[in-house]
FIDO-932863 format. One record per residue (C-alpha): residue number from 1; residue in three letters; chain; x, y, z. Coordinates in steps of 0.02 Angstrom, whole numbers, plus 32768, in hexadecimal, padded with zeros to 4 digits. Layout:
# residues N
NUM:ALA:A:X:Y:Z $
...
This chain:
# residues 427
1:MET:A:9B5F:2BA3:67AB $
2:ALA:A:9AB6:2B56:679D $
3:ARG:A:9A65:2B10:6836 $
4:THR:A:9A59:2A52:6842 $
5:GLY:A:99C5:29F3:687F $
6:SER:A:994B:2A81:6850 $
7:PRO:A:98AE:2A42:67F9 $
8:ASP:A:9881:2AEB:67B2 $
9:PRO:A:98FE:2B53:674C $
10:THR:A:989F:2BF5:677E $
11:ASN:A:98EE:2BE3:682A $
12:ASP:A:9983:2C46:67E4 $
13:ILE:A:990E:2CDA:67C1 $
14:GLU:A:98E8:2D55:684D $
15:LEU:A:9842:2D29:6896 $
16:ASP:A:97C3:2DA3:68D8 $
17:ALA:A:9794:2D98:6992 $
18:ALA:A:96F6:2D33:697E $
19:THR:A:9747:2CB2:690C $
20:GLN:A:97DD:2CA3:697B $
21:GLY:A:976C:2C8E:6A15 $
22:GLU:A:9715:2BFB:69BE $
23:GLN:A:97BC:2BAB:698F $
24:ASN:A:97FF:2BBD:6A42 $
25:ALA:A:9760:2B72:6A84 $
26:ASP:A:9779:2ADC:6A15 $
27:VAL:A:9829:2AC4:6A54 $
28:ALA:A:97EB:2AD3:6B09 $
29:ASP:A:9761:2A52:6AEC $
30:ALA:A:97EA:29D7:6ABD $
31:SER:A:9831:29E2:6B6F $
32:PRO:A:981E:2944:6BD1 $
33:ASP:A:97CE:29A6:6C61 $
34:GLY:A:9814:2928:6CDB $
35:GLY:A:9875:2886:6CCD $
36:TYR:A:9931:28A4:6CDE $
37:GLY:A:9901:295B:6CED $
38:TRP:A:98DF:293D:6DA8 $
39:VAL:A:9993:2902:6DBB $
40:VAL:A:99C9:29A1:6D6B $
41:VAL:A:9958:29FE:6DE5 $
42:ALA:A:99AE:29A4:6E79 $
43:SER:A:9A59:29D0:6E31 $
44:CYS:A:9A2C:2A88:6E1C $
45:PHE:A:99DC:2A88:6ECB $
46:THR:A:9A86:2A4B:6F10 $
47:LEU:A:9AEA:2ACA:6EAA $
48:ASN:A:9A77:2B57:6EE5 $
49:GLY:A:9A88:2B1D:6F98 $
50:PHE:A:9B48:2B16:6F99 $
51:THR:A:9B5F:2BBC:6F38 $
52:TRP:A:9AD3:2C3A:6F59 $
53:GLY:A:9AA4:2BE2:6FFC $
54:VAL:A:9B57:2BFA:703C $
55:THR:A:9B57:2CB1:7000 $
56:ALA:A:9AB0:2CCF:705A $
57:SER:A:9B0B:2CA9:70FF $
58:PHE:A:9B85:2D37:70E2 $
59:GLY:A:9B1C:2D9C:715F $
60:VAL:A:9B6A:2D2C:71E7 $
61:TYR:A:9C19:2D5B:71AE $
62:LEU:A:9BE4:2E12:719A $
63:SER:A:9BA6:2E18:724C $
64:GLU:A:9C4A:2DC4:7286 $
65:TYR:A:9CB4:2E3D:7225 $
66:LEU:A:9C55:2ED8:725F $
67:SER:A:9C48:2EA2:7316 $
68:LEU:A:9CF8:2E66:7335 $
69:GLY:A:9D59:2ED9:72C3 $
70:VAL:A:9DB9:2E46:7278 $
71:PHE:A:9E12:2EC0:7200 $
72:PRO:A:9E32:2F64:725D $
73:GLU:A:9E55:2FC9:71C2 $
74:ALA:A:9DAF:2F95:716E $
75:ARG:A:9D15:3000:716B $
76:PRO:A:9C63:2FB9:7169 $
77:LEU:A:9C5D:2FEF:70B1 $
78:ASP:A:9CED:2F74:708B $
79:TYR:A:9C8D:2EDE:70D3 $
80:GLY:A:9BF4:2F10:7070 $
81:PHE:A:9C57:2F03:6FCF $
82:VAL:A:9C9C:2E58:6FFE $
83:GLY:A:9BE9:2E0D:7006 $
84:GLY:A:9BB5:2E6C:6F6C $
85:PHE:A:9C45:2E2D:6F0A $
86:ASN:A:9C02:2D7A:6F1D $
87:PHE:A:9B6F:2DAA:6EAF $
88:ALA:A:9BC6:2E2C:6E45 $
89:PHE:A:9C55:2DC2:6E09 $
90:ALA:A:9BE1:2D2C:6DEF $
91:MET:A:9B80:2D9B:6D76 $
92:PHE:A:9C1D:2DEC:6D2C $
93:VAL:A:9C60:2D47:6CEF $
94:ALA:A:9BB7:2D16:6CA5 $
95:PRO:A:9BEA:2D3C:6BED $
96:LEU:A:9C8E:2CDE:6C06 $
97:ALA:A:9C34:2C4B:6C58 $
98:THR:A:9BB9:2C46:6BC5 $
99:TYR:A:9C45:2C47:6B47 $
100:LEU:A:9CAC:2BC4:6BA3 $
101:THR:A:9C14:2B52:6BB6 $
102:ARG:A:9BF7:2B5B:6AFB $
103:LYS:A:9CB3:2B35:6AD8 $
104:PHE:A:9CE1:2AB4:6B5D $
105:GLY:A:9C3C:2A73:6B9D $
106:LYS:A:9BDB:2A91:6C3F $
107:ARG:A:9C37:2A15:6CB1 $
108:SER:A:9CE5:2A61:6C94 $
109:VAL:A:9C9E:2B0D:6CC1 $
110:LEU:A:9C41:2AC9:6D59 $
111:LEU:A:9CD9:2A71:6D9B $
112:CYS:A:9D44:2B0E:6D81 $
113:GLY:A:9CC0:2B72:6DE3 $
114:SER:A:9CC2:2AF3:6E72 $
115:ILE:A:9D7C:2B01:6E85 $
116:LEU:A:9D7A:2BC0:6E7F $
117:GLN:A:9CF2:2BCB:6F03 $
118:CYS:A:9D4C:2B52:6F78 $
119:SER:A:9DF2:2BB0:6F5E $
120:GLY:A:9DA0:2C56:6F87 $
121:TYR:A:9D60:2C1B:7030 $
122:VAL:A:9E05:2BC4:705B $
123:ALA:A:9E69:2C5E:7026 $
124:ALA:A:9DF8:2CCE:7091 $
125:SER:A:9E29:2C6A:712C $
126:PHE:A:9EDC:2CA9:7119 $
127:ALA:A:9EA7:2D61:70FB $
128:THR:A:9F03:2DE3:7166 $
129:LYS:A:9EC6:2E80:710F $
130:ASN:A:9E17:2EB3:70CC $
131:TRP:A:9E55:2EB8:701B $
132:HIS:A:9E80:2DFE:702C $
133:LEU:A:9DC4:2DE2:704B $
134:TYR:A:9D9C:2E40:6FAD $
135:PHE:A:9E01:2DCA:6F48 $
136:SER:A:9DD8:2D26:6FA2 $
137:GLN:A:9D2A:2D29:6FF0 $
138:GLY:A:9CF1:2DA8:6F72 $
139:LEU:A:9D41:2D90:6EC5 $
140:LEU:A:9D73:2CD9:6EC7 $
141:VAL:A:9CD4:2C9F:6F18 $
142:GLY:A:9C6B:2D0C:6EA5 $
143:CYS:A:9CC2:2CCC:6E08 $
144:GLY:A:9CAD:2C1A:6E43 $
145:ILE:A:9BF4:2C2F:6E5F $
146:GLY:A:9BE1:2C7E:6DB1 $
147:PHE:A:9C36:2BEE:6D5E $
148:ILE:A:9BBC:2B76:6DBA $
149:ILE:A:9B17:2BD2:6DAF $
150:ILE:A:9B20:2C1D:6D00 $
151:PRO:A:9B29:2B77:6CA3 $
152:SER:A:9AB3:2B18:6D18 $
153:MET:A:9A25:2B98:6D16 $
154:ALA:A:9A12:2B92:6C5E $
155:ILE:A:9A0D:2AD4:6C5F $
156:LEU:A:997A:2ABF:6CD7 $
157:SER:A:98F8:2B14:6C66 $
158:GLN:A:9925:2AA1:6BD7 $
159:TRP:A:98D2:2A0E:6C33 $
160:PHE:A:982A:2A5E:6C5B $
161:SER:A:97A0:2AC1:6C08 $
162:ARG:A:96FB:2ABA:6C6C $
163:ARG:A:9759:2A98:6D0E $
164:ARG:A:97E8:2B11:6CEA $
165:SER:A:97C4:2B89:6D7A $
166:VAL:A:97AA:2AF8:6DF5 $
167:ALA:A:984F:2AAE:6DC3 $
168:ASN:A:98A8:2B57:6DD5 $
169:GLY:A:984F:2B74:6E78 $
170:ILE:A:988D:2AD0:6EC1 $
171:SER:A:993B:2AEC:6E7B $
172:SER:A:9948:2B9E:6EBF $
173:ALA:A:990A:2B61:6F6A $
174:GLY:A:99B1:2B0D:6F7A $
175:SER:A:99FA:2BB8:6F9C $
176:GLY:A:9982:2BC6:7032 $
177:VAL:A:99AC:2B16:7072 $
178:GLY:A:9A63:2B38:705B $
179:GLY:A:9A51:2BE1:70B0 $
180:VAL:A:99FD:2B91:7149 $
181:MET:A:9A86:2B0E:7156 $
182:PHE:A:9B16:2B86:7141 $
183:THR:A:9ACC:2C13:71AA $
184:TRP:A:9ABF:2BA8:724A $
185:GLY:A:9B4F:2B37:7214 $
186:THR:A:9BC5:2BCB:71F7 $
187:ALA:A:9B98:2C18:72A0 $
188:SER:A:9BB5:2B71:72F6 $
189:MET:A:9C5C:2B57:729B $
190:ILE:A:9C9A:2C04:72C9 $
191:ARG:A:9C71:2BE5:737F $
192:SER:A:9CC1:2B39:7384 $
193:MET:A:9D51:2B43:7307 $
194:GLY:A:9D6F:2BFD:72EA $
195:LEU:A:9D53:2C69:7254 $
196:ALA:A:9DE6:2C28:71EC $
197:TRP:A:9DB2:2B70:71F6 $
198:ALA:A:9CFE:2B9B:71D7 $
199:LEU:A:9D2F:2BE7:7130 $
200:ARG:A:9D9E:2B52:7104 $
201:THR:A:9D17:2AD2:7130 $
202:THR:A:9C98:2B31:70CC $
203:GLY:A:9D0A:2B2F:7032 $
204:LEU:A:9D2C:2A76:703B $
205:VAL:A:9C74:2A4A:7059 $
206:THR:A:9C3D:2AAF:6FC5 $
207:LEU:A:9CBF:2A5D:6F56 $
208:ALA:A:9C82:29AD:6F7D $
209:ALA:A:9BCB:29DB:6F68 $
210:ASN:A:9BDF:2A3C:6EC5 $
211:ILE:A:9C4A:29B6:6E72 $
212:THR:A:9BCA:292F:6E9E $
213:ALA:A:9B3B:2997:6E53 $
214:THR:A:9BA4:29BA:6DB9 $
215:LEU:A:9BB2:28FE:6D92 $
216:PHE:A:9AF6:28EC:6D85 $
217:ILE:A:9AC4:2988:6D24 $
218:ARG:A:9A97:2973:6C6B $
219:ASP:A:9A5D:29F0:6BE8 $
220:ARG:A:99F0:29DE:6B4B $
221:ASN:A:9A52:2A4C:6AD5 $
222:HIS:A:9A48:29C9:6A4A $
223:HIS:A:998B:29E3:6A4A $
224:ILE:A:997D:2A9E:6A72 $
225:ARG:A:9A16:2ADE:6A11 $
226:PRO:A:9A26:2B7E:6A7C $
227:THR:A:9A81:2C10:6A34 $
228:GLN:A:9AF1:2C1E:6ACB $
229:LEU:A:9B30:2CCC:6A9C $
230:ALA:A:9B89:2D2A:6B29 $
231:PHE:A:9B40:2DCD:6AEC $
232:ASP:A:9AAE:2DCD:6A74 $
233:VAL:A:9A8E:2E8A:6A70 $
234:THR:A:9A03:2E79:69F0 $
235:LEU:A:9994:2E42:6A82 $
236:LEU:A:99A2:2EF1:6AC8 $
237:ARG:A:9938:2F2D:6A34 $
238:ARG:A:989F:2EDF:6A85 $
239:TYR:A:983B:2F48:6B00 $
240:GLU:A:9811:2EB1:6B6B $
241:VAL:A:98C9:2E87:6B82 $
242:ILE:A:98EE:2F38:6BBE $
243:LEU:A:985F:2F31:6C3B $
244:LEU:A:989E:2E87:6C7A $
245:LEU:A:994F:2EC9:6C92 $
246:LEU:A:9917:2F69:6CE9 $
247:TRP:A:98B3:2EFC:6D63 $
248:ALA:A:994C:2E94:6D83 $
249:PHE:A:99BF:2F27:6D9C $
250:ILE:A:9952:2F82:6E1B $
251:THR:A:9919:2EE5:6E7A $
252:MET:A:99CF:2EB9:6EA5 $
253:PHE:A:99E3:2F55:6F0E $
254:GLY:A:995C:2F1D:6F7F $
255:TYR:A:998D:2E66:6F7D $
256:ILE:A:9A42:2E79:6FAF $
257:THR:A:9A19:2EF8:7035 $
258:LEU:A:999B:2E85:7088 $
259:LEU:A:9A05:2DE8:7074 $
260:PHE:A:9AA2:2E2C:70C4 $
261:SER:A:9A62:2EB2:713C $
262:LEU:A:99E9:2E51:71AD $
263:SER:A:9A6F:2E0A:7220 $
264:ASP:A:9ABF:2EB0:7245 $
265:PHE:A:9A10:2F00:724E $
266:ALA:A:99E5:2E83:72D6 $
267:THR:A:9A7A:2EB6:7340 $
268:SER:A:9A51:2F6E:7320 $
269:ILE:A:99A9:2F57:737B $
270:HIS:A:9A06:2F04:740D $
271:LEU:A:99EC:2E4D:73E5 $
272:SER:A:9A78:2DD1:7410 $
273:ARG:A:9AF0:2D91:738E $
274:SER:A:9A9C:2CE7:739F $
275:GLN:A:99F3:2D32:7379 $
276:ALA:A:9A3C:2D94:72E6 $
277:THR:A:9A79:2CEC:729F $
278:ASP:A:99CC:2CA1:72BA $
279:ILE:A:9980:2D31:7252 $
280:VAL:A:99F1:2D07:71BD $
281:GLY:A:99BF:2C4D:71D5 $
282:PHE:A:9907:2C76:71D6 $
283:LEU:A:9919:2CE4:713B $
284:ASN:A:9962:2C4F:70DD $
285:LEU:A:98DF:2BD9:7126 $
286:GLY:A:985C:2C48:70DD $
287:THR:A:98B6:2C40:7036 $
288:ALA:A:98BD:2B81:703B $
289:VAL:A:9804:2B72:705D $
290:GLY:A:97C2:2BFF:6FF2 $
291:ARG:A:981B:2BE5:6F4B $
292:PRO:A:97CC:2B40:6F18 $
293:ILE:A:9720:2B84:6F45 $
294:ILE:A:973E:2C1D:6EDD $
295:GLY:A:9774:2BAE:6E4C $
296:ILE:A:96CD:2B52:6E54 $
297:LEU:A:9671:2BF9:6E53 $
298:SER:A:96DA:2C37:6DC0 $
299:ASP:A:96B0:2B9B:6D58 $
300:ARG:A:95F7:2BAA:6D82 $
301:PHE:A:95EA:2C64:6D65 $
302:SER:A:964D:2CE2:6CFD $
303:ARG:A:9705:2CDB:6D25 $
304:THR:A:971B:2D94:6CFE $
305:ASN:A:9686:2DC5:6D67 $
306:THR:A:96BF:2D57:6DF7 $
307:ALA:A:976A:2DA8:6DF1 $
308:ALA:A:9722:2E54:6DEE $
309:VAL:A:96AF:2E39:6E81 $
310:LEU:A:9733:2DE4:6EEC $
311:THR:A:97B0:2E71:6EC9 $
312:LEU:A:972F:2EF0:6EFF $
313:VAL:A:96FE:2E8D:6F9B $
314:CYS:A:97B4:2E80:6FCF $
315:GLY:A:97C7:2F3B:6FC5 $
316:LEU:A:9728:2F5B:7029 $
317:ILE:A:975E:2ED9:70AD $
318:CYS:A:9802:2F3C:70C5 $
319:PHE:A:979A:2FD4:70F2 $
320:ALA:A:9711:2F7D:7155 $
321:LEU:A:9779:2F04:71BB $
322:TRP:A:9832:2F2D:71B1 $
323:LEU:A:9827:2FEA:71CE $
324:PRO:A:97CF:2FE3:7278 $
325:ASP:A:9830:2F48:72AF $
326:THR:A:9881:2F4F:735B $
327:SER:A:986C:2EA2:73A1 $
328:PHE:A:98A7:2DF0:7385 $
329:GLY:A:97F8:2DAC:7362 $
330:LEU:A:97D1:2E27:72DC $
331:THR:A:987B:2E15:728B $
332:VAL:A:9863:2D57:7281 $
333:TYR:A:97B7:2D6F:7233 $
334:PHE:A:97FC:2DEC:71B5 $
335:ALA:A:988E:2D78:718D $
336:LEU:A:981D:2CE2:716C $
337:THR:A:979F:2D49:7106 $
338:CYS:A:981C:2DAA:70A3 $
339:GLY:A:988E:2D17:708C $
340:ALA:A:9808:2CBC:702A $
341:ILE:A:9800:2D3F:6FA5 $
342:LEU:A:9897:2DB5:6FAA $
343:GLY:A:98F2:2D47:6F2B $
344:VAL:A:9864:2D4F:6EAD $
345:PHE:A:98EA:2D7D:6E27 $
346:TRP:A:9943:2CD6:6E3B $
347:MET:A:98A4:2C72:6E3B $
348:THR:A:985D:2CBD:6D9C $
349:ILE:A:98E9:2D00:6D2D $
350:GLY:A:9901:2C5C:6CD0 $
351:PRO:A:9848:2C43:6CA4 $
352:LEU:A:982F:2CFF:6C81 $
353:CYS:A:98C4:2D02:6C07 $
354:VAL:A:9874:2C71:6BAC $
355:GLU:A:97CA:2CCD:6BA1 $
356:VAL:A:981D:2D6C:6B62 $
357:ALA:A:989F:2D29:6AE9 $
358:GLY:A:987F:2C6F:6AD1 $
359:LEU:A:98DE:2BD3:6B06 $
360:LYS:A:9961:2BE3:6A7E $
361:ASN:A:9992:2C8D:6ABC $
362:LEU:A:998D:2C5F:6B76 $
363:PRO:A:9A4B:2C57:6B95 $
364:SER:A:9A63:2CFC:6B38 $
365:LEU:A:99DC:2D5B:6B97 $
366:LEU:A:9A16:2D10:6C3B $
367:SER:A:9AC6:2D4C:6C12 $
368:LEU:A:9A83:2DFC:6BF9 $
369:SER:A:9A21:2DF0:6C9C $
370:TRP:A:9ABE:2DC2:6CFC $
371:VAL:A:9B1E:2E51:6CB6 $
372:THR:A:9A8F:2EC9:6CDE $
373:ILE:A:9A95:2EA1:6D99 $
374:ILE:A:9B52:2EB2:6DAE $
375:ILE:A:9B49:2F65:6DEF $
376:PRO:A:9AB9:2F4F:6E6E $
377:THR:A:9AFC:2EAA:6EB2 $
378:ALA:A:9BAB:2EFA:6ECB $
379:SER:A:9B71:2F9B:6F1A $
380:SER:A:9ACB:2F7A:6F76 $
381:GLU:A:9B10:2F43:701E $
382:ALA:A:9B97:2FCA:7019 $
383:ILE:A:9B0D:304B:6FF9 $
384:ALA:A:9AA7:3002:708B $
385:LEU:A:9B3B:300E:7101 $
386:VAL:A:9B5B:30C2:70CD $
387:LEU:A:9AA5:30EB:70EA $
388:ARG:A:9AAD:3099:7194 $
389:ARG:A:9AB6:3111:7228 $
390:PRO:A:9B15:30BC:72BA $
391:GLY:A:9AE1:3103:7360 $
392:ALA:A:9A3A:3149:7324 $
393:SER:A:9996:310B:7370 $
394:ARG:A:996B:30B7:72CB $
395:PRO:A:9A14:3090:7278 $
396:TYR:A:99C9:3034:71E3 $
397:LEU:A:993D:30AB:71B6 $
398:TYR:A:9989:30E2:7111 $
399:PRO:A:99C1:3036:70D8 $
400:GLN:A:990D:2FF8:70FE $
401:ILE:A:98C4:3080:7092 $
402:PHE:A:9943:305E:700A $
403:ALA:A:9917:2FA6:7002 $
404:GLY:A:985A:2FC7:7005 $
405:LEU:A:9865:3045:6F79 $
406:SER:A:98D1:2FD5:6F10 $
407:TYR:A:9852:2F4A:6F0E $
408:THR:A:97BD:2FBE:6EF9 $
409:ILE:A:980B:301C:6E62 $
410:ALA:A:9847:2F78:6E13 $
411:SER:A:9797:2F32:6E1C $
412:LEU:A:9757:2FC1:6DAA $
413:PHE:A:97C6:2F82:6D19 $
414:MET:A:978A:2ED1:6D2C $
415:LEU:A:96D4:2F0B:6D32 $
416:GLU:A:96F5:2F65:6C8C $
417:LEU:A:9742:2EC6:6C44 $
418:TRP:A:96A2:2E67:6C79 $
419:ARG:A:9636:2EEF:6C26 $
420:VAL:A:9699:2EE3:6B83 $
421:GLN:A:968F:2E26:6B7C $
422:ARG:A:95D8:2E26:6BA5 $
423:ARG:A:95B1:2EA7:6B1E $
424:ARG:A:9615:2E3E:6A9F $
425:ARG:A:95AB:2DA2:6AC2 $
426:VAL:A:950B:2DFE:6AA9 $
427:PRO:A:94D4:2DDF:69F3 $
């Protein structure tokens, strides 16, 4: 079937990379770069806060599960998978979310995700065995997050061109703000109401916030005409796409390890449970402050280069600050510093996908990116807990090295992508 609304019939012919880049630039230039786009930023900020922000506070639950032995038959490995499933299943349902968004519209999918996430937390409050947590706080919450984040992430970049990284930075900062609120809020709820009611309250609060944000979000599909293919395997023929996906895959091993391990690491160096909660809160505070700043830097300088440098710096910080860490002060400094940059993937993946494949192919390449990170998000914290050596003088030595190497190796693929793009721009 011929495309409608296309001013040039040659659009149906496969374009070379240079011509396609010019066409994508023209589409991007038509973006409002503001206006109602800022309402969309606020909506995505809220969605990030009440999905990824809540998930970022899992370290509080993890510390509670490990310290109190809530489920006697569960091993530390089991709890690691529960947290990892939040990310893994969110990414696993990405192709389905992309398909359903094309068929039924974004709001139907977002509302479905809001209900699933709420149901997962409420169901977890009634769990009596560890496999109940797998299904509720793991699978249901993860699927709910996927149905919320996947449609909304592709929408935001449609509204901006020059300010695309700033908009994504502000939006992704919502996960940091949400993480701060839910880290200290969850700890307070557990102390005052108990674990079960903390989970139920979390579910109901996320439902109300996500539904409100859904009512205000709006796409520009009638202008962009995105492909919205769940799997566009033809993109895998491009060297730049492969480099981007390898960077995403390896980065996630370090990201999940850092995000979920810091609370238990704090108790392993003999800090109190209250101080361990504070560490997770400071990590998320660093995220909230750092991401908009990094968005500004990405728009001013090369987005690829910025992602490469930040990925490398995060790996070096793990070796320089986390490895010798034995005190509350240094842990707080590490959490604030690392928190600002550890989620470089979430800050830059949308703009990077546009640079690599164009705005029309954004949903398709994002879908491939989500599938790529299923394995590392599901297994990273479980690997970290297996590498952990309880009773040793430095229980987290191997997880620390694992996280640092993950970021360092991942940065090499992004540096290669930057080199390829730079060489292509040279006449």
